N, CA and C of each residue as an Amber inpcrd file, in Angstrom:
protein
   354
 101.7110000  95.6590000 141.7910000 102.2710000  96.4630000 140.7520000
 103.5590000  97.0960000 141.2610000 104.5960000  97.1530000 140.3950000
 105.8610000  97.7110000 140.8650000 105.8450000  99.2180000 140.7010000
 106.7380000  99.8810000 141.4110000 106.8030000 101.3380000 141.3670000
 107.4680000 101.8480000 140.0960000 108.1660000 100.9780000 139.3270000
 108.8680000 101.4430000 138.1300000 107.9350000 101.5920000 136.9290000
 106.7530000 101.0020000 136.9420000 105.8130000 101.1060000 135.8210000
 104.9870000 102.3690000 135.9750000 104.7000000 103.0570000 134.8420000
 103.8820000 104.2600000 134.9210000 102.4600000 103.8930000 135.3350000
 101.8640000 104.7570000 136.0850000 100.5000000 104.5150000 136.5490000
  99.5420000 105.3650000 135.7270000  98.3790000 104.8200000 135.3770000
  97.4020000 105.6260000 134.6560000  96.8530000 106.7300000 135.5340000
  96.5620000 107.8430000 134.8980000  95.9390000 108.9470000 135.6120000
  94.5190000 109.0910000 135.0860000  93.6070000 109.3510000 135.9480000
  92.2200000 109.5230000 135.5500000  91.9660000 111.0090000 135.3990000
  91.5450000 111.4040000 134.1660000  91.1900000 112.7940000 133.9030000
  89.8230000 112.7860000 133.2460000  88.8670000 113.4060000 133.8420000
  87.5180000 113.4490000 133.2900000  86.9820000 112.0370000 133.1390000
  86.5450000 111.6600000 131.9360000  85.9740000 110.3480000 131.6800000
  87.0250000 109.3450000 131.1990000  88.1620000 109.8260000 130.6540000
  89.1190000 108.8980000 130.0640000  90.2900000 108.6210000 130.9670000
  91.0610000 107.5830000 130.6320000  92.2710000 107.2320000 131.3730000
  93.4500000 107.4790000 130.4450000  94.4460000 108.2010000 130.9070000
  95.6200000 108.5120000 130.1010000  96.8510000 108.0170000 130.8360000
  97.7530000 107.3630000 130.1080000  98.9870000 106.8840000 130.7290000
  99.9650000 108.0380000 130.8440000 100.7610000 108.0160000 131.9130000
 101.7980000 109.0270000 132.0690000 102.8760000 108.7650000 131.0400000
 103.4060000 109.8040000 130.4840000 104.4620000 109.6530000 129.5020000
 105.7910000 109.5670000 130.2110000 106.5850000 108.5540000 129.8460000
 107.9210000 108.4230000 130.4240000 108.9880000 108.8330000 129.4290000
 108.5800000 109.1910000 128.1700000 109.5480000 109.6090000 127.1620000
 110.0290000 111.0100000 127.4750000 111.3300000 111.2460000 127.3330000
 111.8400000 112.5840000 127.6080000 111.3350000 113.5670000 126.5580000
 111.0230000 114.7640000 126.9840000 110.5410000 115.8020000 126.0800000
 111.7390000 116.6020000 125.5900000 111.8600000 116.7140000 124.2330000
 112.9430000 117.5140000 123.6530000 112.3500000 118.3840000 122.5600000
 113.0860000 119.4090000 122.1910000 112.6480000 120.2930000 121.1220000
 113.1340000 119.8010000 119.7550000 113.9060000 118.7310000 119.7110000
 114.4350000 118.2120000 118.4560000 113.3790000 117.3590000 117.7660000
 113.3130000 117.4370000 116.4270000 112.3510000 116.5920000 115.7160000
 112.7690000 115.1360000 115.7880000 111.7940000 114.2700000 115.6860000
 112.0680000 112.8330000 115.7200000 112.8950000 112.4540000 114.4990000
 113.6930000 111.4060000 114.6340000 114.5170000 110.9220000 113.5260000
 113.6050000 110.4330000 112.4100000 113.9720000 110.7240000 111.1590000
 113.1250000 110.2720000 110.0450000 113.1060000 108.7520000 109.9660000
 111.9780000 108.2420000 109.5030000 111.8350000 106.7990000 109.3240000
 112.6790000 106.3610000 108.1330000 112.9820000 105.0800000 108.0560000
 113.8280000 104.5530000 106.9850000 113.2050000 104.7990000 105.6150000
 111.8830000 104.6720000 105.4740000 111.2520000 104.8510000 104.1640000
 111.2650000 106.3000000 103.7240000 111.3930000 107.2280000 104.6360000
 111.4520000 108.6360000 104.2680000 112.8320000 109.0280000 103.7570000
 113.8610000 108.3210000 104.1800000 115.2090000 108.6900000 103.7930000
 115.5780000 108.1720000 102.4130000 114.8420000 107.2000000 101.8890000
 115.1510000 106.6640000 100.5640000 114.7110000 107.6670000  99.5060000
 115.5580000 107.8760000  98.5060000 115.2180000 108.8010000  97.4160000
 114.1210000 108.1900000  96.5640000 113.1750000 108.9960000  96.0990000
 112.1080000 108.4370000  95.2640000 112.6800000 107.8970000  93.9580000
 112.1550000 106.7660000  93.5350000 112.6050000 106.1400000  92.3000000
 111.8030000 106.7060000  91.1320000 112.4650000 107.0200000  90.0280000
 111.7250000 107.5320000  88.8680000 110.8350000 106.4340000  88.2930000
 109.6550000 106.8390000  87.7890000 108.7190000 105.8900000  87.1970000
 109.1580000 105.5660000  85.7810000 109.2750000 104.2990000  85.4980000
 109.6140000 103.8620000  84.1540000 108.5300000 102.8910000  83.6910000
 107.7500000 103.2970000  82.6930000 106.6910000 102.4010000  82.2130000
 107.2790000 101.1610000  81.5640000 106.4880000 100.1260000  81.5270000
 106.9250000  98.8860000  80.8890000 107.0980000  99.1200000  79.3980000
 107.9630000  98.3520000  78.8040000 108.1970000  98.4580000  77.3580000
 106.9670000  97.9700000  76.6040000 106.7390000  98.4920000  75.3940000
 105.6010000  98.0200000  74.6060000 105.7040000  96.5190000  74.3650000
 104.5700000  95.8510000  74.4260000 104.5300000  94.4080000  74.2000000
 103.2200000  94.0470000  73.5280000 103.2410000  93.0730000  72.6220000
 102.0070000  92.6530000  71.9580000 101.0090000  92.1050000  72.9720000
  99.7280000  92.3670000  72.7170000  98.6750000  91.8600000  73.5940000
  98.3430000  90.4060000  73.2960000  98.7350000  89.9310000  72.1310000
  98.4650000  88.5460000  71.7720000  97.0450000  88.3250000  71.2650000
  96.3940000  89.3700000  70.7860000  95.0430000  89.2360000  70.2590000
  95.1530000  88.7410000  68.8150000  94.4920000  87.6250000  68.5230000
  94.5280000  87.0890000  67.1710000  93.6150000  87.8910000  66.2640000
  94.1040000  88.1550000  65.0760000  93.2970000  88.8340000  64.0700000
  92.9020000  87.7960000  63.0300000  91.6150000  87.5860000  62.9010000
  91.0880000  86.5730000  61.9880000  90.7120000  87.2540000  60.6730000
  91.1960000  86.7300000  59.5440000  90.8540000  87.3360000  58.2570000
  89.3430000  87.3310000  58.0220000  88.8620000  88.4060000  57.4020000
  87.4320000  88.5420000  57.1320000  87.0760000  88.1230000  55.7180000
  88.0650000  88.0600000  54.8370000  87.7920000  87.7590000  53.4350000
  87.6940000  89.0160000  52.5890000  87.6170000  90.1740000  53.2190000
  87.5980000  91.4510000  52.5040000  88.9990000  92.0310000  52.6120000
  89.6650000  92.1730000  51.4600000  91.0670000  92.6020000  51.4590000
  91.2680000  93.9500000  52.1420000  90.3590000  94.9030000  51.9270000
  90.4910000  96.2240000  52.5380000  90.3710000  96.1750000  54.0580000
  89.4220000  95.4050000  54.5480000  89.2270000  95.2720000  55.9930000
  90.3980000  94.5130000  56.6140000  90.8270000  93.4380000  55.9520000
  91.9480000  92.6520000  56.4800000  93.2250000  93.4870000  56.5650000
  93.4520000  94.3660000  55.6100000  94.6330000  95.2320000  55.6470000
  94.5610000  96.1680000  56.8590000  93.3750000  96.6810000  57.1510000
  93.2220000  97.5720000  58.3050000  93.4240000  96.8050000  59.6190000
  92.9270000  95.5880000  59.6850000  93.1200000  94.7860000  60.9000000
  94.5940000  94.4750000  61.1230000  95.3140000  94.2260000  60.0420000
  96.7540000  93.9870000  60.1650000  97.4730000  95.2460000  60.6250000
  96.9650000  96.4050000  60.2500000  97.5650000  97.6840000  60.6720000
  97.5120000  97.8370000  62.1850000  96.5190000  97.2140000  62.8250000
  96.4310000  97.2860000  64.2910000  97.6690000  96.6900000  64.9640000
  98.3410000  95.7590000  64.2890000  99.5470000  95.1450000  64.8580000
 100.6480000  96.1800000  65.0740000 100.5960000  97.2910000  64.3380000
 101.6090000  98.3410000  64.5220000 101.5630000  98.9310000  65.9250000
 100.3870000  98.9320000  66.5400000 100.2570000  99.4970000  67.8860000
 100.9600000  98.6270000  68.9310000 101.1720000  97.3540000  68.6180000
 101.8310000  96.4500000  69.5710000 103.2560000  96.8800000  69.9030000
 103.8820000  97.6160000  69.0260000 105.2950000  97.9680000  69.2090000
 105.4960000  99.4360000  69.5440000 104.3940000 100.1410000  69.8180000
 104.4740000 101.5660000  70.1310000 104.1310000 101.8190000  71.5890000
 104.6850000 102.8660000  72.1770000 104.2280000 103.2530000  73.5250000
 102.7750000 103.7300000  73.4320000 102.1040000 103.7890000  74.5490000
 100.6760000 104.1060000  74.5830000 100.3450000 105.4190000  73.8770000
 101.2200000 106.4140000  73.9620000 100.8980000 107.6920000  73.3240000
 100.9650000 107.6190000  71.8000000 101.4500000 106.5340000  71.2330000
 101.4670000 106.3570000  69.7870000 100.2820000 105.5550000  69.2680000
  99.4870000 104.9830000  70.1600000  98.3550000 104.1570000  69.7430000
  97.2700000 104.9630000  69.0430000  97.0300000 106.1700000  69.4920000
  95.9330000 106.9730000  68.9520000  96.0640000 107.1560000  67.4420000
  97.2590000 107.4410000  66.9720000  97.4660000 107.6380000  65.5320000
  97.1040000 106.3710000  64.7560000  97.5140000 105.2130000  65.2730000
  97.1980000 103.9470000  64.5980000  95.6940000 103.7100000  64.6090000
  95.0510000 103.8970000  65.7570000  93.6080000 103.6470000  65.8620000
  92.8100000 104.5780000  64.9460000  93.2030000 105.8390000  64.8750000
  92.4990000 106.7740000  63.9960000  92.6860000 106.3890000  62.5290000
  93.8860000 105.9530000  62.1780000  94.1560000 105.5290000  60.8060000
  93.3130000 104.3060000  60.4470000  93.2590000 103.3370000  61.3430000
  92.4630000 102.1260000  61.1070000  90.9780000 102.4860000  61.0240000
  90.5180000 103.3660000  61.8850000  89.1110000 103.7750000  61.8540000
  88.7650000 104.4100000  60.5080000  89.6390000 105.2890000  60.0110000
  89.4150000 105.9080000  58.6920000  89.3420000 104.8400000  57.6080000
  90.2800000 103.9010000  57.6440000  90.3110000 102.8430000  56.6300000
  89.0660000 101.9650000  56.6670000  88.6070000 101.6140000  57.8730000
  87.3930000 100.7920000  57.9790000  86.1640000 101.5730000  57.5230000
  86.1200000 102.8440000  57.8590000  84.9940000 103.6870000  57.4200000
  84.9800000 103.7790000  55.8910000  86.1510000 103.9340000  55.2760000
  86.2370000 103.9830000  53.8160000  85.8000000 102.6540000  53.1910000
  86.1790000 101.5390000  53.8200000  85.7840000 100.2230000  53.3050000
  84.2650000 100.0540000  53.3720000  83.6450000 100.5090000  54.4440000
  82.1880000 100.4250000  54.5520000  81.5040000 101.3380000  53.5400000
  82.0440000 102.5130000  53.3380000  81.4850000 103.4450000  52.3550000
  81.5710000 102.8430000  50.9600000  82.6820000 102.1760000  50.6550000
  82.8470000 101.5400000  49.3440000  81.8180000 100.4330000  49.1500000
  81.4750000  99.7190000  50.1980000  80.4470000  98.6720000  50.0840000
  79.0990000  99.2760000  49.7310000  78.7850000 100.4260000  50.2910000
  77.5130000 101.0910000  50.0050000  77.4840000 101.6520000  48.5870000
  78.6210000 101.9790000  48.0120000  78.6830000 102.6080000  46.7030000
  78.6250000 101.5940000  45.5610000  78.8270000 100.3350000  45.8510000
  78.8020000  99.3180000  44.8000000  77.3770000  99.1320000  44.2850000
  77.2460000  98.8940000  42.9770000  75.9110000  98.6040000  42.4610000
  75.4670000  97.2160000  42.9090000  74.1840000  97.0320000  42.9170000
  73.6430000  95.7220000  43.2970000  74.0820000  94.6930000  42.2640000
  74.3280000  93.4730000  42.6850000  74.7530000  92.4480000  41.7200000
  73.6280000  92.1370000  40.7330000  74.0330000  91.8050000  39.5190000
  73.0690000  91.4360000  38.4870000  72.4490000  90.0870000  38.8320000
  71.2320000  89.8540000  38.4030000  70.6120000  88.5560000  38.6550000
  71.4600000  87.4350000  38.0630000  71.3530000  86.2650000  38.6470000
  72.1710000  85.1250000  38.2470000  71.8460000  84.6260000  36.8370000
  70.6360000  84.7320000  36.3970000  70.2700000  84.2160000  35.0700000
  69.1190000  85.0210000  34.4990000  68.6420000  84.6070000  33.3460000
  67.5100000  85.3410000  32.7590000  66.2560000  85.1630000  33.6120000
  65.4560000  86.1760000  33.6080000  64.1920000  86.1020000  34.3330000
  63.2320000  85.1860000  33.5900000  62.5160000  84.3870000  34.2960000
  61.5460000  83.5300000  33.6040000  60.4280000  84.3750000  33.0180000
  60.0230000  84.0510000  31.8290000  58.9320000  84.7890000  31.2140000
  57.6060000  84.1740000  31.6670000  56.6660000  85.0250000  31.8980000
  55.3810000  84.4720000  32.3320000  54.7130000  83.7230000  31.1630000
  54.1020000  82.6650000  31.4820000  53.3860000  81.9190000  30.4480000
  51.9210000  82.3160000  30.4780000  51.4240000  82.6660000  29.3140000
  50.0300000  83.0620000  29.2100000  49.3140000  82.0410000  28.3350000
  48.2320000  81.6440000  28.7800000  47.3900000  80.7950000  27.9510000
  46.2970000  81.6500000  27.3560000  46.4070000  81.8780000  26.0820000
  45.4130000  82.6750000  25.3980000  44.5290000  81.7430000  24.5770000
  43.3050000  81.8200000  24.7880000  42.3910000  81.0240000  23.9930000
  41.6360000  81.9460000  23.0440000  41.5950000  81.5380000  21.9520000
  40.8590000  82.3560000  21.0220000  39.5070000  81.7760000  20.7360000
């Protein structure tokens, strides 16, 4: 071993290398990543999710499903208003289904045939 290399010193149970770095009272130079100014966060622009909306055959429900497309062009904080509006519309459509009277029978009811013997 050469004399220019630091030699380990044994203290207690552990081995510690001698420090060859000069001791100064000045703080260490900042790392490169610390000197860069933080970049402001910019969220991505609104974009459609590409979810297909399949018509249900009920005009009221289909109109509400189409309303969901409005959220595709809004930032996330605007989605809640659209979702609440669609929820109200779907709830109203379901309530209207419950309020409809039952459909009338398709034809006349068959009359029972009685065989009366006198």
